[in-house]
Structure formats: structure tokens, C-alpha cells
Rosetta silent file (secondary structure, phi, psi, omega in degrees, C-alpha in Angstrom):
SEQUENCE: MSVDTATVRHIARLARLQMSDAEVAAMVPELNNILGWVEQLGEVDTDGVEPLTAVIEQKLRLRDDVVNDGGIRNEVLANAPDAQHGFFAVPKVIE
SCORE:     score description
SCORE:     0.000 S_00000001
   1 L     0.000  136.556  174.310  -51.404  -87.344  -55.572 S_00000001
   2 L  -129.076  153.876 -175.690  -48.583  -85.037  -56.570 S_00000001
   3 L  -112.123  130.767  171.776  -46.845  -82.321  -54.682 S_00000001
   4 L  -107.277  178.198 -177.326  -46.066  -78.876  -56.063 S_00000001
   5 H   -59.460  -37.326 -178.415  -44.005  -75.964  -54.842 S_00000001
   6 H   -66.198  -38.874  175.328  -46.902  -74.336  -53.066 S_00000001
   7 H   -59.920  -46.511 -176.232  -47.515  -77.583  -51.072 S_00000001
   8 H   -61.803  -46.246 -178.254  -43.853  -77.875  -50.141 S_00000001
   9 H   -65.232  -37.669  177.905  -43.876  -74.211  -48.922 S_00000001
  10 H   -71.854  -32.801  175.403  -47.062  -74.825  -46.898 S_00000001
  11 H   -64.942  -44.992  179.496  -45.541  -77.964  -45.309 S_00000001
  12 H   -64.943  -37.852  176.566  -42.378  -76.082  -44.473 S_00000001
  13 H   -65.611  -44.594  176.807  -44.402  -73.229  -42.915 S_00000001
  14 H   -59.198  -39.331 -177.733  -46.398  -75.752  -40.801 S_00000001
  15 L   -87.519    2.951 -179.887  -43.093  -77.404  -39.681 S_00000001
  16 L    61.427   38.969 -176.921  -41.570  -73.935  -38.983 S_00000001
  17 L  -107.561  131.334  168.996  -38.806  -74.648  -41.542 S_00000001
  18 L   -91.285  117.925 -175.360  -37.154  -71.922  -43.555 S_00000001
  19 L  -124.703  137.683  179.573  -36.446  -73.118  -47.128 S_00000001
  20 L   -83.730  171.219 -175.924  -34.892  -71.280  -49.995 S_00000001
  21 H   -64.980  -38.273  175.594  -36.378  -71.567  -53.480 S_00000001
  22 H   -57.080  -48.174  179.964  -33.649  -74.000  -54.457 S_00000001
  23 H   -62.926  -40.281  174.556  -34.471  -76.253  -51.506 S_00000001
  24 H   -57.807  -50.478  179.221  -38.141  -76.120  -52.289 S_00000001
  25 H   -55.582  -42.356 -179.170  -37.492  -77.066  -55.901 S_00000001
  26 H   -70.143  -29.875 -174.067  -35.283  -80.044  -54.807 S_00000001
  27 H   -74.582  -30.613 -172.737  -37.866  -81.195  -52.278 S_00000001
  28 H   -56.170  -51.632 -179.095  -40.824  -81.432  -54.863 S_00000001
  29 H   -71.664  -28.293  175.673  -39.470  -84.452  -56.680 S_00000001
  30 H   -67.218  -44.657  173.370  -38.245  -86.189  -53.516 S_00000001
  31 H   -60.836  -45.110  172.290  -41.685  -85.922  -51.955 S_00000001
  32 H   -57.293  -37.969  174.227  -43.346  -87.104  -55.112 S_00000001
  33 H   -67.937  -36.784  174.233  -41.070  -90.244  -55.161 S_00000001
  34 H   -62.640  -51.502 -177.049  -41.947  -90.885  -51.540 S_00000001
  35 H   -59.841  -34.253  172.913  -45.650  -90.604  -52.313 S_00000001
  36 H   -63.947  -38.796  175.860  -45.157  -92.986  -55.234 S_00000001
  37 H   -64.849  -37.405 -177.515  -43.695  -95.590  -53.028 S_00000001
  38 H   -65.448  -44.055  178.016  -46.543  -95.177  -50.510 S_00000001
  39 H   -57.278  -43.948  176.017  -48.960  -95.644  -53.456 S_00000001
  40 H   -64.513  -38.051 -179.106  -47.150  -98.862  -54.443 S_00000001
  41 H   -66.169  -31.980 -179.964  -47.339 -100.240  -50.894 S_00000001
  42 H   -65.946  -22.045 -177.574  -51.144  -99.635  -51.054 S_00000001
  43 L   -82.958  -16.337 -177.279  -51.392 -102.021  -54.027 S_00000001
  44 L   -69.687  134.155  174.568  -49.861 -104.934  -52.134 S_00000001
  45 L   -82.153  114.775 -179.782  -52.327 -107.714  -51.244 S_00000001
  46 L  -111.110   14.896 -177.084  -52.081 -108.305  -47.512 S_00000001
  47 L   -71.002  135.955  178.204  -55.186 -110.383  -46.959 S_00000001
  48 L    85.812    2.481  179.327  -54.509 -113.304  -44.667 S_00000001
  49 L  -101.546  130.236  179.686  -51.145 -111.828  -43.472 S_00000001
  50 L   -74.738  136.055  171.729  -50.789 -111.448  -39.733 S_00000001
  51 L   -59.029  140.226  179.555  -49.432 -108.201  -38.427 S_00000001
  52 L  -115.542  148.955  167.192  -45.819 -108.337  -37.232 S_00000001
  53 L   -98.233  -23.981 -179.491  -43.905 -106.354  -34.636 S_00000001
  54 L  -149.516  157.977  177.539  -40.569 -107.800  -35.722 S_00000001
  55 L   -72.015  -41.820  178.416  -39.242 -109.992  -38.505 S_00000001
  56 L  -107.425  151.096 -177.435  -37.827 -112.569  -36.154 S_00000001
  57 L   -73.616  132.635  179.211  -39.650 -113.901  -33.059 S_00000001
  58 L  -128.826  131.531  176.860  -38.292 -112.497  -29.898 S_00000001
  59 L   -98.713  135.247  171.448  -39.140 -113.631  -26.345 S_00000001
  60 L   -73.468  123.710  176.144  -39.067 -111.124  -23.515 S_00000001
  61 L   -83.599  101.857 -176.066  -36.706 -112.033  -20.661 S_00000001
  62 L   -96.704  149.970  173.752  -38.877 -111.049  -17.664 S_00000001
  63 L  -120.142  161.440  174.573  -37.656 -110.819  -14.118 S_00000001
  64 L   -63.143  141.683  178.167  -39.756 -110.843  -10.967 S_00000001
  65 L   -89.667   98.600 -176.496  -41.078 -107.526  -10.056 S_00000001
  66 L  -108.090  123.624 -179.353  -39.867 -107.141   -6.429 S_00000001
  67 L   -80.946  127.372  168.736  -40.869 -103.997   -4.542 S_00000001
  68 L  -145.474  172.232  179.411  -38.146 -102.560   -2.253 S_00000001
  69 L   -90.472    1.485  179.366  -37.187  -99.242   -0.976 S_00000001
  70 L    82.091  -32.642  173.056  -33.763  -99.310   -2.590 S_00000001
  71 L    72.887   12.601 -177.859  -32.023  -98.833    0.786 S_00000001
  72 L  -125.059   34.337 -175.841  -30.131  -95.778   -0.432 S_00000001
  73 H   -58.270  -42.389 -178.502  -32.331  -92.873    0.670 S_00000001
  74 H   -66.167  -40.779  179.927  -29.530  -90.963    2.278 S_00000001
  75 H   -64.729  -38.097  179.060  -27.296  -91.319   -0.788 S_00000001
  76 H   -68.071  -45.266 -179.844  -30.066  -90.134   -3.068 S_00000001
  77 H   -70.363  -14.687  176.107  -30.886  -87.175   -0.858 S_00000001
  78 L   -67.302  -24.400  177.443  -27.231  -86.188   -0.706 S_00000001
  79 L   -87.815   -4.655 -176.444  -27.682  -85.082   -4.263 S_00000001
  80 L   -81.637  144.197  178.328  -30.672  -82.941   -3.602 S_00000001
  81 L   -68.735  -28.262  177.748  -30.141  -79.096   -3.270 S_00000001
  82 L  -150.552  127.796  172.557  -32.480  -79.175   -0.252 S_00000001
  83 E  -129.777  141.017  176.621  -33.832  -82.154    1.814 S_00000001
  84 E  -138.924  124.701  178.484  -35.986  -81.961    4.869 S_00000001
  85 L    59.944   33.369  174.272  -37.171  -84.841    7.057 S_00000001
  86 L    85.695   15.036 -178.197  -35.944  -87.536    4.619 S_00000001
  87 E  -130.415  157.872  167.602  -37.704  -85.868    1.558 S_00000001
  88 E   -66.679  129.852  179.061  -36.813  -83.655   -1.309 S_00000001
  89 L  -107.029  124.909 -177.501  -37.730  -80.071   -0.400 S_00000001
  90 L  -123.820  154.414 -179.420  -38.880  -77.896   -3.253 S_00000001
  91 L   -63.641  155.468  179.612  -39.900  -74.203   -3.266 S_00000001
  92 L   -80.245  133.947 -178.323  -43.576  -73.450   -3.085 S_00000001
  93 L  -113.688  -12.596 -178.777  -44.907  -72.464   -6.470 S_00000001
  94 L  -120.286  131.802  176.777  -48.658  -71.869   -5.760 S_00000001
  95 L   -84.538    0.000    0.000  -49.725  -69.246   -3.166 S_00000001
């Protein structure tokens, strides 16, 4: 697959990018090089290779999930523009 100037202009329009003629001309070989690399990756034999999420094995350090109320309701509500009865008060948006 190869990219031409019309394709680059179409992609730019879809991405809502304004590109000059010089930028479009410079982008054509760059996109063709990227597509060439993708095609090379498609030729690699990956049969029997397990998928990886990282190159090195990492263990998650988990902590106990303890539910609490935080104990700082008044401090949190002090930052609110309007608080009523211990809750954030917001203006009504639906009639």
C-alpha cells in the first residue's frame, strides 16, 4: 500500500488539520516509510510466542482495600462553593 498526496489531504481533513502543499509533500514519504515498517512487522513469524504486556516481569504491589469515610468531610466541604446539610449543593439544571 502506498500513500499519495490526495490520501494525505484526505487524512488531514478527517483530522481537522490544515496543511500546506509543502507539508503534504513532506508527509507522503514519511507515511510510506511507516507503512513499510508495518508491512515488515506483518512478515515476522510469531507462532508460539506468548503475548507480553511488558518486557520484564513486574509484580503488582497490592494493598488491602479498606473502606472508610475519610474522616475529613468538613475539610472537603470547606472547598465547595455551596454546601448544605453536609453535602455539595449544585444548581438545578433540569426543570
